mmCIF file of the N, C-alpha and C atoms, coordinates in Angstrom:
data_MODEL
# 
_entry.id   MODEL 
# 
loop_
_atom_site.group_PDB 
_atom_site.id 
_atom_site.type_symbol 
_atom_site.label_atom_id 
_atom_site.label_alt_id 
_atom_site.label_comp_id 
_atom_site.label_asym_id 
_atom_site.label_entity_id 
_atom_site.label_seq_id 
_atom_site.pdbx_PDB_ins_code 
_atom_site.Cartn_x 
_atom_site.Cartn_y 
_atom_site.Cartn_z 
_atom_site.occupancy 
_atom_site.B_iso_or_equiv 
_atom_site.pdbx_formal_charge 
_atom_site.auth_seq_id 
_atom_site.auth_comp_id 
_atom_site.auth_asym_id 
_atom_site.auth_atom_id 
_atom_site.pdbx_PDB_model_num 
ATOM 1   N N  . MET A 1 1  ? 29.206  7.069   -99.058  1.00 0.00 ? 1  MET A N  1 
ATOM 2   C CA . MET A 1 1  ? 28.676  5.776   -99.453  1.00 0.00 ? 1  MET A CA 1 
ATOM 3   C C  . MET A 1 1  ? 27.160  5.792   -99.276  1.00 0.00 ? 1  MET A C  1 
ATOM 4   N N  . PHE A 1 2  ? 26.457  5.229   -100.241 1.00 0.00 ? 2  PHE A N  1 
ATOM 5   C CA . PHE A 1 2  ? 25.008  5.162   -100.231 1.00 0.00 ? 2  PHE A CA 1 
ATOM 6   C C  . PHE A 1 2  ? 24.566  3.825   -99.655  1.00 0.00 ? 2  PHE A C  1 
ATOM 7   N N  . VAL A 1 3  ? 23.760  3.855   -98.606  1.00 0.00 ? 3  VAL A N  1 
ATOM 8   C CA . VAL A 1 3  ? 23.276  2.632   -97.956  1.00 0.00 ? 3  VAL A CA 1 
ATOM 9   C C  . VAL A 1 3  ? 21.771  2.530   -98.175  1.00 0.00 ? 3  VAL A C  1 
ATOM 10  N N  . LYS A 1 4  ? 21.329  1.392   -98.694  1.00 0.00 ? 4  LYS A N  1 
ATOM 11  C CA . LYS A 1 4  ? 19.898  1.182   -98.904  1.00 0.00 ? 4  LYS A CA 1 
ATOM 12  C C  . LYS A 1 4  ? 19.238  0.731   -97.608  1.00 0.00 ? 4  LYS A C  1 
ATOM 13  N N  . LEU A 1 5  ? 17.990  1.155   -97.444  1.00 0.00 ? 5  LEU A N  1 
ATOM 14  C CA . LEU A 1 5  ? 17.197  0.792   -96.268  1.00 0.00 ? 5  LEU A CA 1 
ATOM 15  C C  . LEU A 1 5  ? 15.907  0.126   -96.711  1.00 0.00 ? 5  LEU A C  1 
ATOM 16  N N  . PRO A 1 6  ? 15.356  -0.791  -95.903  1.00 0.00 ? 6  PRO A N  1 
ATOM 17  C CA . PRO A 1 6  ? 14.087  -1.413  -96.266  1.00 0.00 ? 6  PRO A CA 1 
ATOM 18  C C  . PRO A 1 6  ? 12.921  -0.441  -96.103  1.00 0.00 ? 6  PRO A C  1 
ATOM 19  N N  . TRP A 1 7  ? 12.006  -0.522  -97.015  1.00 0.00 ? 7  TRP A N  1 
ATOM 20  C CA . TRP A 1 7  ? 10.804  0.315   -97.017  1.00 0.00 ? 7  TRP A CA 1 
ATOM 21  C C  . TRP A 1 7  ? 9.619   -0.581  -97.352  1.00 0.00 ? 7  TRP A C  1 
ATOM 22  N N  . ILE A 1 8  ? 8.484   -0.374  -96.683  1.00 0.00 ? 8  ILE A N  1 
ATOM 23  C CA . ILE A 1 8  ? 7.280   -1.183  -96.922  1.00 0.00 ? 8  ILE A CA 1 
ATOM 24  C C  . ILE A 1 8  ? 6.259   -0.349  -97.683  1.00 0.00 ? 8  ILE A C  1 
ATOM 25  N N  . ASP A 1 9  ? 5.827   -0.877  -98.825  1.00 0.00 ? 9  ASP A N  1 
ATOM 26  C CA . ASP A 1 9  ? 4.759   -0.255  -99.608  1.00 0.00 ? 9  ASP A CA 1 
ATOM 27  C C  . ASP A 1 9  ? 3.439   -0.703  -98.979  1.00 0.00 ? 9  ASP A C  1 
ATOM 28  N N  . HIS A 1 10 ? 2.789   0.179   -98.253  1.00 0.00 ? 10 HIS A N  1 
ATOM 29  C CA . HIS A 1 10 ? 1.567   -0.171  -97.527  1.00 0.00 ? 10 HIS A CA 1 
ATOM 30  C C  . HIS A 1 10 ? 0.422   -0.569  -98.457  1.00 0.00 ? 10 HIS A C  1 
ATOM 31  N N  . SER A 1 11 ? 0.482   -0.147  -99.716  1.00 0.00 ? 11 SER A N  1 
ATOM 32  C CA . SER A 1 11 ? -0.579  -0.521  -100.657 1.00 0.00 ? 11 SER A CA 1 
ATOM 33  C C  . SER A 1 11 ? -0.440  -1.976  -101.117 1.00 0.00 ? 11 SER A C  1 
ATOM 34  N N  . LYS A 1 12 ? 0.744   -2.581  -100.952 1.00 0.00 ? 12 LYS A N  1 
ATOM 35  C CA . LYS A 1 12 ? 0.970   -3.972  -101.354 1.00 0.00 ? 12 LYS A CA 1 
ATOM 36  C C  . LYS A 1 12 ? 0.993   -4.941  -100.174 1.00 0.00 ? 12 LYS A C  1 
ATOM 37  N N  . CYS A 1 13 ? 1.304   -4.458  -98.988  1.00 0.00 ? 13 CYS A N  1 
ATOM 38  C CA . CYS A 1 13 ? 1.402   -5.323  -97.807  1.00 0.00 ? 13 CYS A CA 1 
ATOM 39  C C  . CYS A 1 13 ? 0.024   -5.870  -97.444  1.00 0.00 ? 13 CYS A C  1 
ATOM 40  N N  . ILE A 1 14 ? -0.063  -7.191  -97.258  1.00 0.00 ? 14 ILE A N  1 
ATOM 41  C CA . ILE A 1 14 ? -1.351  -7.810  -96.913  1.00 0.00 ? 14 ILE A CA 1 
ATOM 42  C C  . ILE A 1 14 ? -1.519  -7.977  -95.398  1.00 0.00 ? 14 ILE A C  1 
ATOM 43  N N  . ARG A 1 15 ? -0.547  -7.478  -94.627  1.00 0.00 ? 15 ARG A N  1 
ATOM 44  C CA . ARG A 1 15 ? -0.617  -7.480  -93.157  1.00 0.00 ? 15 ARG A CA 1 
ATOM 45  C C  . ARG A 1 15 ? -0.849  -8.882  -92.588  1.00 0.00 ? 15 ARG A C  1 
ATOM 46  N N  . ASP A 1 16 ? -0.177  -9.852  -93.121  1.00 0.00 ? 16 ASP A N  1 
ATOM 47  C CA . ASP A 1 16 ? -0.294  -11.233 -92.674  1.00 0.00 ? 16 ASP A CA 1 
ATOM 48  C C  . ASP A 1 16 ? 0.293   -11.368 -91.266  1.00 0.00 ? 16 ASP A C  1 
ATOM 49  N N  . LEU A 1 17 ? -0.423  -12.017 -90.372  1.00 0.00 ? 17 LEU A N  1 
ATOM 50  C CA . LEU A 1 17 ? 0.082   -12.235 -89.013  1.00 0.00 ? 17 LEU A CA 1 
ATOM 51  C C  . LEU A 1 17 ? 1.338   -13.101 -89.017  1.00 0.00 ? 17 LEU A C  1 
ATOM 52  N N  . ASP A 1 18 ? 1.463   -13.968 -90.013  1.00 0.00 ? 18 ASP A N  1 
ATOM 53  C CA . ASP A 1 18 ? 2.643   -14.819 -90.154  1.00 0.00 ? 18 ASP A CA 1 
ATOM 54  C C  . ASP A 1 18 ? 3.564   -14.245 -91.229  1.00 0.00 ? 18 ASP A C  1 
ATOM 55  N N  . CYS A 1 19 ? 3.864   -12.975 -91.129  1.00 0.00 ? 19 CYS A N  1 
ATOM 56  C CA . CYS A 1 19 ? 4.689   -12.271 -92.116  1.00 0.00 ? 19 CYS A CA 1 
ATOM 57  C C  . CYS A 1 19 ? 6.024   -12.993 -92.296  1.00 0.00 ? 19 CYS A C  1 
ATOM 58  N N  . VAL A 1 20 ? 6.325   -13.394 -93.535  1.00 0.00 ? 20 VAL A N  1 
ATOM 59  C CA . VAL A 1 20 ? 7.573   -14.109 -93.792  1.00 0.00 ? 20 VAL A CA 1 
ATOM 60  C C  . VAL A 1 20 ? 8.788   -13.208 -93.600  1.00 0.00 ? 20 VAL A C  1 
ATOM 61  N N  . CYS A 1 21 ? 8.622   -11.923 -93.796  1.00 0.00 ? 21 CYS A N  1 
ATOM 62  C CA . CYS A 1 21 ? 9.736   -10.985 -93.562  1.00 0.00 ? 21 CYS A CA 1 
ATOM 63  C C  . CYS A 1 21 ? 10.049  -10.913 -92.069  1.00 0.00 ? 21 CYS A C  1 
ATOM 64  N N  . ALA A 1 22 ? 9.007   -10.836 -91.257  1.00 0.00 ? 22 ALA A N  1 
ATOM 65  C CA . ALA A 1 22 ? 9.204   -10.757 -89.809  1.00 0.00 ? 22 ALA A CA 1 
ATOM 66  C C  . ALA A 1 22 ? 9.762   -12.066 -89.256  1.00 0.00 ? 22 ALA A C  1 
ATOM 67  N N  . SER A 1 23 ? 9.231   -13.191 -89.724  1.00 0.00 ? 23 SER A N  1 
ATOM 68  C CA . SER A 1 23 ? 9.703   -14.469 -89.196  1.00 0.00 ? 23 SER A CA 1 
ATOM 69  C C  . SER A 1 23 ? 11.062  -14.865 -89.759  1.00 0.00 ? 23 SER A C  1 
ATOM 70  N N  . GLY A 1 24 ? 11.423  -14.353 -90.924  1.00 0.00 ? 24 GLY A N  1 
ATOM 71  C CA . GLY A 1 24 ? 12.675  -14.728 -91.549  1.00 0.00 ? 24 GLY A CA 1 
ATOM 72  C C  . GLY A 1 24 ? 13.847  -13.798 -91.298  1.00 0.00 ? 24 GLY A C  1 
ATOM 73  N N  . CYS A 1 25 ? 13.593  -12.664 -90.672  1.00 0.00 ? 25 CYS A N  1 
ATOM 74  C CA . CYS A 1 25 ? 14.678  -11.701 -90.432  1.00 0.00 ? 25 CYS A CA 1 
ATOM 75  C C  . CYS A 1 25 ? 15.602  -12.240 -89.340  1.00 0.00 ? 25 CYS A C  1 
ATOM 76  N N  . LYS A 1 26 ? 16.854  -12.495 -89.725  1.00 0.00 ? 26 LYS A N  1 
ATOM 77  C CA . LYS A 1 26 ? 17.831  -13.056 -88.779  1.00 0.00 ? 26 LYS A CA 1 
ATOM 78  C C  . LYS A 1 26 ? 18.191  -12.084 -87.668  1.00 0.00 ? 26 LYS A C  1 
ATOM 79  N N  . GLU A 1 27 ? 18.006  -10.814 -87.911  1.00 0.00 ? 27 GLU A N  1 
ATOM 80  C CA . GLU A 1 27 ? 18.361  -9.785  -86.927  1.00 0.00 ? 27 GLU A CA 1 
ATOM 81  C C  . GLU A 1 27 ? 17.181  -9.375  -86.054  1.00 0.00 ? 27 GLU A C  1 
ATOM 82  N N  . GLY A 1 28 ? 15.984  -9.850  -86.378  1.00 0.00 ? 28 GLY A N  1 
ATOM 83  C CA . GLY A 1 28 ? 14.795  -9.464  -85.619  1.00 0.00 ? 28 GLY A CA 1 
ATOM 84  C C  . GLY A 1 28 ? 14.392  -8.024  -85.857  1.00 0.00 ? 28 GLY A C  1 
ATOM 85  N N  . ALA A 1 29 ? 14.746  -7.488  -87.036  1.00 0.00 ? 29 ALA A N  1 
ATOM 86  C CA . ALA A 1 29 ? 14.451  -6.088  -87.333  1.00 0.00 ? 29 ALA A CA 1 
ATOM 87  C C  . ALA A 1 29 ? 12.989  -5.867  -87.715  1.00 0.00 ? 29 ALA A C  1 
ATOM 88  N N  . PHE A 1 30 ? 12.339  -6.900  -88.259  1.00 0.00 ? 30 PHE A N  1 
ATOM 89  C CA . PHE A 1 30 ? 10.923  -6.795  -88.615  1.00 0.00 ? 30 PHE A CA 1 
ATOM 90  C C  . PHE A 1 30 ? 10.085  -7.266  -87.437  1.00 0.00 ? 30 PHE A C  1 
ATOM 91  N N  . GLN A 1 31 ? 9.116   -6.477  -87.061  1.00 0.00 ? 31 GLN A N  1 
ATOM 92  C CA . GLN A 1 31 ? 8.236   -6.836  -85.956  1.00 0.00 ? 31 GLN A CA 1 
ATOM 93  C C  . GLN A 1 31 ? 6.793   -6.771  -86.444  1.00 0.00 ? 31 GLN A C  1 
ATOM 94  N N  . ALA A 1 32 ? 6.146   -7.933  -86.514  1.00 0.00 ? 32 ALA A N  1 
ATOM 95  C CA . ALA A 1 32 ? 4.750   -7.983  -86.929  1.00 0.00 ? 32 ALA A CA 1 
ATOM 96  C C  . ALA A 1 32 ? 3.884   -7.317  -85.865  1.00 0.00 ? 32 ALA A C  1 
ATOM 97  N N  . ARG A 1 33 ? 2.804   -6.732  -86.295  1.00 0.00 ? 33 ARG A N  1 
ATOM 98  C CA . ARG A 1 33 ? 1.881   -6.053  -85.385  1.00 0.00 ? 33 ARG A CA 1 
ATOM 99  C C  . ARG A 1 33 ? 0.881   -7.053  -84.804  1.00 0.00 ? 33 ARG A C  1 
ATOM 100 N N  . GLU A 1 34 ? 0.147   -6.602  -83.790  1.00 0.00 ? 34 GLU A N  1 
ATOM 101 C CA . GLU A 1 34 ? -0.867  -7.455  -83.173  1.00 0.00 ? 34 GLU A CA 1 
ATOM 102 C C  . GLU A 1 34 ? -2.069  -7.597  -84.115  1.00 0.00 ? 34 GLU A C  1 
ATOM 103 N N  . GLU A 1 35 ? -2.889  -8.592  -83.830  1.00 0.00 ? 35 GLU A N  1 
ATOM 104 C CA . GLU A 1 35 ? -4.025  -8.900  -84.693  1.00 0.00 ? 35 GLU A CA 1 
ATOM 105 C C  . GLU A 1 35 ? -5.065  -7.784  -84.677  1.00 0.00 ? 35 GLU A C  1 
ATOM 106 N N  . SER A 1 36 ? -5.634  -7.554  -85.846  1.00 0.00 ? 36 SER A N  1 
ATOM 107 C CA . SER A 1 36 ? -6.691  -6.557  -85.999  1.00 0.00 ? 36 SER A CA 1 
ATOM 108 C C  . SER A 1 36 ? -7.955  -7.032  -85.289  1.00 0.00 ? 36 SER A C  1 
ATOM 109 N N  . GLU A 1 37 ? -8.653  -6.117  -84.676  1.00 0.00 ? 37 GLU A N  1 
ATOM 110 C CA . GLU A 1 37 ? -9.909  -6.464  -84.004  1.00 0.00 ? 37 GLU A CA 1 
ATOM 111 C C  . GLU A 1 37 ? -11.052 -6.595  -85.002  1.00 0.00 ? 37 GLU A C  1 
ATOM 112 N N  . THR A 1 38 ? -10.912 -5.961  -86.168  1.00 0.00 ? 38 THR A N  1 
ATOM 113 C CA . THR A 1 38 ? -11.986 -5.962  -87.161  1.00 0.00 ? 38 THR A CA 1 
ATOM 114 C C  . THR A 1 38 ? -11.733 -6.900  -88.334  1.00 0.00 ? 38 THR A C  1 
ATOM 115 N N  . GLU A 1 39 ? -10.468 -7.346  -88.512  1.00 0.00 ? 39 GLU A N  1 
ATOM 116 C CA . GLU A 1 39 ? -10.116 -8.245  -89.609  1.00 0.00 ? 39 GLU A CA 1 
ATOM 117 C C  . GLU A 1 39 ? -9.381  -9.463  -89.053  1.00 0.00 ? 39 GLU A C  1 
ATOM 118 N N  . PRO A 1 40 ? -10.098 -10.517 -88.690  1.00 0.00 ? 40 PRO A N  1 
ATOM 119 C CA . PRO A 1 40 ? -9.454  -11.703 -88.142  1.00 0.00 ? 40 PRO A CA 1 
ATOM 120 C C  . PRO A 1 40 ? -8.405  -12.266 -89.106  1.00 0.00 ? 40 PRO A C  1 
ATOM 121 N N  . GLY A 1 41 ? -7.271  -12.654 -88.554  1.00 0.00 ? 41 GLY A N  1 
ATOM 122 C CA . GLY A 1 41 ? -6.196  -13.214 -89.349  1.00 0.00 ? 41 GLY A CA 1 
ATOM 123 C C  . GLY A 1 41 ? -5.261  -12.185 -89.950  1.00 0.00 ? 41 GLY A C  1 
ATOM 124 N N  . LYS A 1 42 ? -5.572  -10.919 -89.776  1.00 0.00 ? 42 LYS A N  1 
ATOM 125 C CA . LYS A 1 42 ? -4.734  -9.840  -90.299  1.00 0.00 ? 42 LYS A CA 1 
ATOM 126 C C  . LYS A 1 42 ? -4.190  -9.012  -89.141  1.00 0.00 ? 42 LYS A C  1 
ATOM 127 N N  . ALA A 1 43 ? -3.014  -8.420  -89.364  1.00 0.00 ? 43 ALA A N  1 
ATOM 128 C CA . ALA A 1 43 ? -2.437  -7.529  -88.356  1.00 0.00 ? 43 ALA A CA 1 
ATOM 129 C C  . ALA A 1 43 ? -3.107  -6.157  -88.458  1.00 0.00 ? 43 ALA A C  1 
ATOM 130 N N  . LYS A 1 44 ? -3.011  -5.377  -87.390  1.00 0.00 ? 44 LYS A N  1 
ATOM 131 C CA . LYS A 1 44 ? -3.605  -4.031  -87.387  1.00 0.00 ? 44 LYS A CA 1 
ATOM 132 C C  . LYS A 1 44 ? -2.979  -3.134  -88.440  1.00 0.00 ? 44 LYS A C  1 
ATOM 133 N N  . ASP A 1 45 ? -1.690  -3.331  -88.697  1.00 0.00 ? 45 ASP A N  1 
ATOM 134 C CA . ASP A 1 45 ? -0.974  -2.500  -89.660  1.00 0.00 ? 45 ASP A CA 1 
ATOM 135 C C  . ASP A 1 45 ? 0.213   -3.296  -90.195  1.00 0.00 ? 45 ASP A C  1 
ATOM 136 N N  . CYS A 1 46 ? 0.933   -2.716  -91.128  1.00 0.00 ? 46 CYS A N  1 
ATOM 137 C CA . CYS A 1 46 ? 2.132   -3.339  -91.683  1.00 0.00 ? 46 CYS A CA 1 
ATOM 138 C C  . CYS A 1 46 ? 3.178   -3.495  -90.579  1.00 0.00 ? 46 CYS A C  1 
ATOM 139 N N  . PRO A 1 47 ? 4.130   -4.406  -90.769  1.00 0.00 ? 47 PRO A N  1 
ATOM 140 C CA . PRO A 1 47 ? 5.184   -4.595  -89.760  1.00 0.00 ? 47 PRO A CA 1 
ATOM 141 C C  . PRO A 1 47 ? 5.986   -3.316  -89.522  1.00 0.00 ? 47 PRO A C  1 
ATOM 142 N N  . ILE A 1 48 ? 6.628   -3.277  -88.388  1.00 0.00 ? 48 ILE A N  1 
ATOM 143 C CA . ILE A 1 48 ? 7.534   -2.183  -88.044  1.00 0.00 ? 48 ILE A CA 1 
ATOM 144 C C  . ILE A 1 48 ? 8.954   -2.663  -88.359  1.00 0.00 ? 48 ILE A C  1 
ATOM 145 N N  . ILE A 1 49 ? 9.777   -1.768  -88.891  1.00 0.00 ? 49 ILE A N  1 
ATOM 146 C CA . ILE A 1 49 ? 11.185  -2.107  -89.150  1.00 0.00 ? 49 ILE A CA 1 
ATOM 147 C C  . ILE A 1 49 ? 12.043  -1.328  -88.166  1.00 0.00 ? 49 ILE A C  1 
ATOM 148 N N  . ASP A 1 50 ? 12.791  -2.056  -87.361  1.00 0.00 ? 50 ASP A N  1 
ATOM 149 C CA . ASP A 1 50 ? 13.723  -1.436  -86.414  1.00 0.00 ? 50 ASP A CA 1 
ATOM 150 C C  . ASP A 1 50 ? 15.048  -1.226  -87.146  1.00 0.00 ? 50 ASP A C  1 
ATOM 151 N N  . LEU A 1 51 ? 15.297  -0.007  -87.585  1.00 0.00 ? 51 LEU A N  1 
ATOM 152 C CA . LEU A 1 51 ? 16.492  0.278   -88.374  1.00 0.00 ? 51 LEU A CA 1 
ATOM 153 C C  . LEU A 1 51 ? 17.784  0.178   -87.566  1.00 0.00 ? 51 LEU A C  1 
ATOM 154 N N  . GLU A 1 52 ? 17.680  0.169   -86.246  1.00 0.00 ? 52 GLU A N  1 
ATOM 155 C CA . GLU A 1 52 ? 18.867  -0.036  -85.411  1.00 0.00 ? 52 GLU A CA 1 
ATOM 156 C C  . GLU A 1 52 ? 19.340  -1.488  -85.479  1.00 0.00 ? 52 GLU A C  1 
ATOM 157 N N  . LYS A 1 53 ? 18.388  -2.416  -85.617  1.00 0.00 ? 53 LYS A N  1 
ATOM 158 C CA . LYS A 1 53 ? 18.724  -3.844  -85.709  1.00 0.00 ? 53 LYS A CA 1 
ATOM 159 C C  . LYS A 1 53 ? 19.010  -4.282  -87.139  1.00 0.00 ? 53 LYS A C  1 
ATOM 160 N N  . CYS A 1 54 ? 18.456  -3.575  -88.114  1.00 0.00 ? 54 CYS A N  1 
ATOM 161 C CA . CYS A 1 54 ? 18.573  -3.941  -89.520  1.00 0.00 ? 54 CYS A CA 1 
ATOM 162 C C  . CYS A 1 54 ? 20.029  -3.874  -89.984  1.00 0.00 ? 54 CYS A C  1 
ATOM 163 N N  . LYS A 1 55 ? 20.464  -4.932  -90.670  1.00 0.00 ? 55 LYS A N  1 
ATOM 164 C CA . LYS A 1 55 ? 21.834  -5.004  -91.202  1.00 0.00 ? 55 LYS A CA 1 
ATOM 165 C C  . LYS A 1 55 ? 21.869  -4.701  -92.703  1.00 0.00 ? 55 LYS A C  1 
ATOM 166 N N  . ARG A 1 56 ? 20.721  -4.297  -93.277  1.00 0.00 ? 56 ARG A N  1 
ATOM 167 C CA . ARG A 1 56 ? 20.611  -3.902  -94.687  1.00 0.00 ? 56 ARG A CA 1 
ATOM 168 C C  . ARG A 1 56 ? 21.019  -5.024  -95.647  1.00 0.00 ? 56 ARG A C  1 
ATOM 169 N N  . CYS A 1 57 ? 20.664  -6.267  -95.293  1.00 0.00 ? 57 CYS A N  1 
ATOM 170 C CA . CYS A 1 57 ? 21.060  -7.421  -96.099  1.00 0.00 ? 57 CYS A CA 1 
ATOM 171 C C  . CYS A 1 57 ? 20.156  -7.613  -97.320  1.00 0.00 ? 57 CYS A C  1 
ATOM 172 N N  . GLY A 1 58 ? 18.915  -7.145  -97.251  1.00 0.00 ? 58 GLY A N  1 
ATOM 173 C CA . GLY A 1 58 ? 17.984  -7.285  -98.357  1.00 0.00 ? 58 GLY A CA 1 
ATOM 174 C C  . GLY A 1 58 ? 17.195  -8.574  -98.369  1.00 0.00 ? 58 GLY A C  1 
ATOM 175 N N  . ASP A 1 59 ? 17.393  -9.430  -97.371  1.00 0.00 ? 59 ASP A N  1 
ATOM 176 C CA . ASP A 1 59 ? 16.640  -10.693 -97.321  1.00 0.00 ? 59 ASP A CA 1 
ATOM 177 C C  . ASP A 1 59 ? 15.136  -10.452 -97.274  1.00 0.00 ? 59 ASP A C  1 
ATOM 178 N N  . CYS A 1 60 ? 14.720  -9.396  -96.611  1.00 0.00 ? 60 CYS A N  1 
ATOM 179 C CA . CYS A 1 60 ? 13.292  -9.084  -96.494  1.00 0.00 ? 60 CYS A CA 1 
ATOM 180 C C  . CYS A 1 60 ? 12.675  -8.779  -97.861  1.00 0.00 ? 60 CYS A C  1 
ATOM 181 N N  . GLU A 1 61 ? 13.420  -8.065  -98.692  1.00 0.00 ? 61 GLU A N  1 
ATOM 182 C CA . GLU A 1 61 ? 12.931  -7.732  -100.034 1.00 0.00 ? 61 GLU A CA 1 
ATOM 183 C C  . GLU A 1 61 ? 12.708  -9.004  -100.845 1.00 0.00 ? 61 GLU A C  1 
ATOM 184 N N  . HIS A 1 62 ? 13.624  -9.958  -100.737 1.00 0.00 ? 62 HIS A N  1 
ATOM 185 C CA . HIS A 1 62 ? 13.511  -11.203 -101.488 1.00 0.00 ? 62 HIS A CA 1 
ATOM 186 C C  . HIS A 1 62 ? 12.455  -12.134 -100.896 1.00 0.00 ? 62 HIS A C  1 
ATOM 187 N N  . ALA A 1 63 ? 12.193  -12.027 -99.603  1.00 0.00 ? 63 ALA A N  1 
ATOM 188 C CA . ALA A 1 63 ? 11.253  -12.921 -98.929  1.00 0.00 ? 63 ALA A CA 1 
ATOM 189 C C  . ALA A 1 63 ? 9.795   -12.535 -99.133  1.00 0.00 ? 63 ALA A C  1 
ATOM 190 N N  . CYS A 1 64 ? 9.514   -11.267 -99.334  1.00 0.00 ? 64 CYS A N  1 
ATOM 191 C CA . CYS A 1 64 ? 8.118   -10.805 -99.397  1.00 0.00 ? 64 CYS A CA 1 
ATOM 192 C C  . CYS A 1 64 ? 7.441   -11.276 -100.685 1.00 0.00 ? 64 CYS A C  1 
ATOM 193 N N  . PRO A 1 65 ? 6.434   -12.164 -100.578 1.00 0.00 ? 65 PRO A N  1 
ATOM 194 C CA . PRO A 1 65 ? 5.777   -12.686 -101.767 1.00 0.00 ? 65 PRO A CA 1 
ATOM 195 C C  . PRO A 1 65 ? 4.917   -11.643 -102.496 1.00 0.00 ? 65 PRO A C  1 
ATOM 196 N N  . GLU A 1 66 ? 4.542   -10.579 -101.804 1.00 0.00 ? 66 GLU A N  1 
ATOM 197 C CA . GLU A 1 66 ? 3.723   -9.529  -102.417 1.00 0.00 ? 66 GLU A CA 1 
ATOM 198 C C  . GLU A 1 66 ? 4.570   -8.433  -103.053 1.00 0.00 ? 66 GLU A C  1 
ATOM 199 N N  . GLY A 1 67 ? 5.875   -8.470  -102.824 1.00 0.00 ? 67 GLY A N  1 
ATOM 200 C CA . GLY A 1 67 ? 6.750   -7.419  -103.340 1.00 0.00 ? 67 GLY A CA 1 
ATOM 201 C C  . GLY A 1 67 ? 6.539   -6.093  -102.625 1.00 0.00 ? 67 GLY A C  1 
ATOM 202 N N  . ALA A 1 68 ? 6.077   -6.164  -101.368 1.00 0.00 ? 68 ALA A N  1 
ATOM 203 C CA . ALA A 1 68 ? 5.782   -4.948  -100.609 1.00 0.00 ? 68 ALA A CA 1 
ATOM 204 C C  . ALA A 1 68 ? 7.029   -4.330  -99.978  1.00 0.00 ? 68 ALA A C  1 
ATOM 205 N N  . VAL A 1 69 ? 8.092   -5.106  -99.846  1.00 0.00 ? 69 VAL A N  1 
ATOM 206 C CA . VAL A 1 69 ? 9.315   -4.592  -99.230  1.00 0.00 ? 69 VAL A CA 1 
ATOM 207 C C  . VAL A 1 69 ? 10.351  -4.316  -100.311 1.00 0.00 ? 69 VAL A C  1 
ATOM 208 N N  . LYS A 1 70 ? 10.873  -3.121  -100.283 1.00 0.00 ? 70 LYS A N  1 
ATOM 209 C CA . LYS A 1 70 ? 11.907  -2.716  -101.241 1.00 0.00 ? 70 LYS A CA 1 
ATOM 210 C C  . LYS A 1 70 ? 13.077  -2.107  -100.479 1.00 0.00 ? 70 LYS A C  1 
ATOM 211 N N  . MET A 1 71 ? 14.261  -2.331  -100.998 1.00 0.00 ? 71 MET A N  1 
ATOM 212 C CA . MET A 1 71 ? 15.449  -1.674  -100.473 1.00 0.00 ? 71 MET A CA 1 
ATOM 213 C C  . MET A 1 71 ? 15.629  -0.401  -101.295 1.00 0.00 ? 71 MET A C  1 
ATOM 214 N N  . ILE A 1 72 ? 15.554  0.734   -100.624 1.00 0.00 ? 72 ILE A N  1 
ATOM 215 C CA . ILE A 1 72 ? 15.681  2.012   -101.350 1.00 0.00 ? 72 ILE A CA 1 
ATOM 216 C C  . ILE A 1 72 ? 16.808  2.843   -100.779 1.00 0.00 ? 72 ILE A C  1 
# 
């Protein structure tokens, strides 16, 4: 059986501190990063996905307004 996993396209992610994928994940699989020291209001990097917590529901793909999250 083929199981899709979430993947973040770093070229599309805007590193928002209030990432809707991180705040909307019911399993807590998305973890937003701490604030950048050089870019106020932005995270240091794209969110981290904890694949142990991820239930592969695809909600993150639908929630991302930039289309940076894909289930592959």
